[in-house]
C-alpha positions as CSV (number, residue, x, y, z in Angstrom):
1,M,-2.8,-33.2,54.4
2,I,-1.2,-37.1,54.8
3,D,2.2,-37.6,54.3
4,P,2.8,-39.5,50.9
5,L,5.5,-41.6,52.6
6,E,3.5,-42.7,55.4
7,H,2.1,-45.7,53.5
8,V,5.3,-46.5,52.4
9,R,6.3,-46.3,56.4
10,E,3.3,-48.4,57.3
11,L,4.5,-51.3,54.8
12,A,8.1,-51.0,56.0
13,T,6.8,-51.6,59.5
14,R,4.7,-54.5,58.2
15,A,7.4,-56.0,56.5
16,R,10.0,-55.8,59.4
17,Q,7.1,-57.6,61.8
18,E,7.1,-60.8,59.0
19,E,9.5,-63.7,59.6
20,A,10.5,-65.4,56.9
21,P,9.5,-69.1,56.4
22,R,12.6,-71.8,58.1
23,G,13.6,-74.7,56.2
24,H,15.8,-76.3,54.0
25,V,14.2,-75.6,50.5
26,S,17.4,-75.5,48.7
27,Q,18.3,-79.1,49.5
28,K,15.0,-80.7,48.4
29,V,15.2,-78.5,45.4
30,I,18.5,-80.1,44.4
31,L,17.9,-83.5,45.3
32,R,14.8,-83.3,42.9
33,L,17.1,-81.8,40.2
34,R,19.2,-84.7,40.7
35,R,16.2,-87.2,40.6
36,Q,14.7,-85.9,37.5
37,P,15.5,-87.3,33.8
38,F,16.7,-84.6,31.2
39,A,13.8,-84.8,29.3
40,L,14.1,-81.0,28.2
41,A,17.7,-81.6,27.0
42,R,16.6,-84.4,24.6
43,P,14.8,-82.1,21.7
44,L,17.5,-79.5,21.9
45,T,20.2,-82.0,21.4
46,V,18.2,-83.2,18.4
47,F,17.7,-79.9,17.3
48,A,21.1,-78.8,17.6
49,T,22.7,-82.0,15.7
50,L,20.3,-81.7,12.8
51,T,21.0,-77.8,12.7
52,G,24.5,-78.5,12.8
53,L,23.9,-81.3,10.0
54,L,22.6,-78.7,8.1
55,A,25.0,-76.0,7.8
56,A,28.1,-78.4,7.3
57,T,25.5,-79.6,4.1
58,A,25.3,-75.9,3.0
59,L,28.8,-75.4,4.1
60,L,29.9,-78.2,1.4
61,L,27.7,-77.4,-1.2
62,T,28.8,-73.6,-1.1
63,V,32.7,-75.2,-1.3
64,Y,31.9,-77.6,-3.8
65,S,30.1,-74.9,-5.9
66,M,33.1,-72.2,-5.8
67,N,35.1,-74.7,-7.2
68,S,33.5,-75.6,-9.8
69,P,33.9,-73.8,-13.1
70,A,30.3,-73.9,-14.0
71,A,29.2,-72.0,-11.2
72,D,30.0,-68.2,-12.0
73,A,28.3,-66.4,-9.5
74,L,28.3,-63.3,-12.1
75,G,28.2,-65.2,-15.4
76,A,24.2,-64.8,-15.3
77,F,24.3,-60.9,-14.7
78,F,27.3,-60.4,-17.2
79,Q,24.9,-62.1,-20.0
80,V,21.7,-60.0,-18.9
81,A,23.8,-56.9,-18.9
82,S,25.1,-57.5,-22.5
83,L,22.2,-58.0,-23.7
84,S,21.0,-54.4,-22.7
85,N,21.9,-51.4,-24.9
86,F,22.0,-48.7,-22.8
């Protein structure tokens, strides 16, 4: 019967024989990233700005409705509850 780890040992031997590619890939990548415009950042910026404006509007409406005497949050519930005779 063949040793189950024999295949792993064979792969390890082959991996040791291979040489890593030589070159300065990191410098090329950094230079390319510096040259490219931030095309993906613009839609995200617009989305974040619109989301912030929507959240600020919701906050202002909430604060305004809390200070308004006509906006009693439980008023409608108590009116409905008083109509039912349990």
